[in-house]
N, C-alpha and C positions, 0 to 999 in steps of 0.2 A: 650438200644442198643441190637439189635438181632444179632445172628450168623446164618444167613440163606443164602440159595443159591439165588443169584440174577438170574433173567431170562436172557437169552441170548440177546445180543443187538449189535447194530452197531451205527454209528453216523448219526441221533440222537440216544441217548444211549439206548432207551428202545425197539428199533425195532428188530425183529428177524433176524438172519443172513440169508444171501442168501446161495444158494447151498443145501446141505443135510438138511433134516427136523431137527428142533430144538431137538426133543426128541431123535434123533439118534446120535447127537453130544456129544462128551465128553466135560465136563467142563474143561477148561484149567487153572483154578486157584483154590486155596483152598476155598471151600464154607464156611468154618468155621471161616474165619477171621472176625474181627469186622466190622459191617456193620450197618448203620442207621436202626432203626425200621421203620415200616410203619407209626407209630404215629409221629416219628421225621420227616420223609419225608413230612407228611401232615401238620404239624405245620410250617415247613420251607416254604412250598408252600403258605400257608395262610398268612404268614408274608411278603412274597416277592411280591405277586400279589395284587394290590390295587383295582381291580374291579372283579365283578362277576354277577351272575344271581340270583336274589332273587325270589324264587318260592312261591307263595301264593295260596289260594283257592279263586277263583273269586267269587264276589257277583253279577256280571252282565257280561256275563251270569253266573248264579249261579252254583257252583259245579265244575267248570272246573279248571284245573291247569293254573296259570297265571304267566309268567316269566317276570321279569323286570331287565334291566341292571342298576346296582347300583355301587357306590363307597363304600368302607367299610374300617375299620380298626379293628385290633384285640386289644381288650381291656380286660385284665385280663383273657385271653383265649377264649373270646367270640367275635364274629363279632358285631360291632355296625355301625349304619347307621344314617345319618342325612337326613331325608326325609320330603317332603311337605305333609301337610294334604290333599292337592288336588290330590295327586298321587293315581292311582288306587290301587297300592299295599298297600298303607296306609289304604285305605277304606277296603280292604280285610283283613288286620291284625286286624282292629277293630272288624271285624265279627268273625274271627278265627285266633288265634295266631300260629296255626300249619303251619310250613314253612320250607324251606331249602335254602341253599346257595351253588350254583355251582361255583367253582373256577377252572380255567383251565390254565395250562402253555401255553405260546406261543412258536413258534419255527418253524423251517423248516422241510420238509419231511411230512410223514403221520401223520396227526393230532391225529389219534387214537393211535399212539405210544407215544404220550406225556402224562404227568401226569395230573390228575384232581382229585378233592375232592368234596364230597357233604356233607355239614354240616347240620345235622337234628336237629330240636328242636322247641321251642316255641319262637316267637318274639314278644316283646311287648314294649310299651313306657317306657323309663327309668324314675325313680323317680327323683325329684329335687335334692335329696342328692347325686345321682350318676352322674348327669349332669356335674358338674364341672370338675371332672377328666376325664370323657369321651370326653368332649369338647377339653381338652388339647391333648389327645391321637389322636382324629380325625384330628385336625388341624395340628398336626405334620406330619401326613400322607398326608393330602390334604389341602395344604395351601390355594389354591384357594377358598375353602369353607368359608373362613373368610368373603367373600363378602356377603353371605346370612345367616351365622350361627345365626344371631340375628333376622332374620325375624320372625314375630309372628306365621307364619303358618308352620315353620320348627321345627321339634322335633327329639330328639335322641331315637332310638330304639336299642334294644339288642336282639340278638338271642342266647338264652341259649342253649348251645350244649349238646345233650344228646347221640348222636352217629355220627359217621363219616364213609362214604364210601371212601376208598382210592383206586385209580387206577393208578399205576405207568407206565402203558403201557401194552403191551401183556404179559399176564401170571403173572402179579404183582398186586394183589388186595386183599383186606381184609376189614372187618368191624372192626372199632376201637370204643371201648366203651368210656364213658365219663371219667372214670378214666385214661384210657391210653392217651386220648387226653390231658387232664389237666396236667398230670405228664410229658409229653414230652416237649422238648424245641426246638425252631428253631435252625438250625445249624449256629453256629457263622461264619463259612467259607463262607456262602452265600453272605456276604458283599464283599468278595474278589474273588469268584470263577471265575466270568467271566473274570477278567483281568488275573488271573493265567492261565486259560485254553488258552486264546488267546496267551499269552507269550510262553507257552510251545509248542503250535502248530506252532507258527511262528518261534521260535528260537531253540527248543530242541527236535525235532522229533527223532533225532538219539539217544538221551538219553532214550526216551520212547521205542524205538525199542529194545535197550539193556536191558531195564527193562523187556520187554515181553520175550526176549530170555533167560535171565538169572535168572528170578524169577518166571517164569510160565512154563507151558507145551508148549507154543507157540514158540517153538524154531525155526520155520521156518518163523517167522515174517519178512516181507519185508518193512513194514511201519506201523506207529501207530499214533493215535491222542488221545489226552486226551478228555474225554467226561464228566467228572464229578469229583469234589472233595468235600470232606466233612471233618469233624473233625477227622474221623477215618481212612481215606485213600483216594485213588483216583482210577478212572476208566478210561480205555483206550479201543479203538476199534483197535485191531490188525489185519492188513491185512495179511492173510495167503493164501496158495493155495486152501483152502476150503472156501475162502471168509472172510468177516469181522468176528472177534470173540471177545467176551467181556473179558476183563482182569480186575481184581481188585486186588490191592495191599494195604496192611495195613500199617499204620505208626506204629512205636514202642511205641508211646504215642499220646494221643489226642492233637490236635493243635487248637489254638484259633485265631491266626493272620496269616497274609500272610508270615511274616518272619519265624515263626515256621514251616509253611508248606514248605517253601523253604528249610530249613535245613533238614527236614525229606526226601524230594524228593532227595536232593543231596546225603543223606546218602544211600538211596535205589539204586540210580544210581551207587554209588561206590560199594556197595555190589553186584550188578548185574555184573558189569565189573570184579570184582575179581573172581566171580564164572566162568566167561567165559574165563578168562586168561589161 
């Protein structure tokens, strides 16, 4: 976990605010509160998104980058693929294992404001000893692959990650080395985040406005929407006279379930309203 300043955002959460230039705007929340590291964000994205673009070095025409849309699963920290020997990218990998996998978030708004990661490493066919566990992992993620998993021309490949480029949107980017990648864990709240965000935005916007007013410097907030939640806290886009402004609040302790998150949010709302009384 890092204690870093998040870039300013609106809904979608990584976009810069409208109005005054970002660099001229005061951050309206404490930048030192617990926040997921870039490695944690990256591992969570790779765990949640089941497809990507596998980039290999083409053999025909030789030497050019070649991108292929693929399904993948994360197995022991590395992306694995079930690919046909007839595919161009498989032929390319037999010539050179150097490759990368681009994984991107989906969402509304400016696509460049959404997150994406590029996993860089060497991709090669998995050994027979590795295939059994890889098969289980892959089929749990892609049940439809059971139709062709036993075809003789399909084989499991693994991209062994040696570095990762993380881009979380405007102004949020870094390189992650292999130790940072493998030490990080996907956020457990990603399983529940969509439902929690929808519930809060549909039924409890008044509570989020109070949190912005009572627990941040956005005391002139007129409306607010939740834009993200993780084990350490949650993020909102506060509507102010200066336009949408990002607000992040931290939980008093890490949460692992939706019920634990609910209790922490209720506690923060009570704290905010007490301060405003």
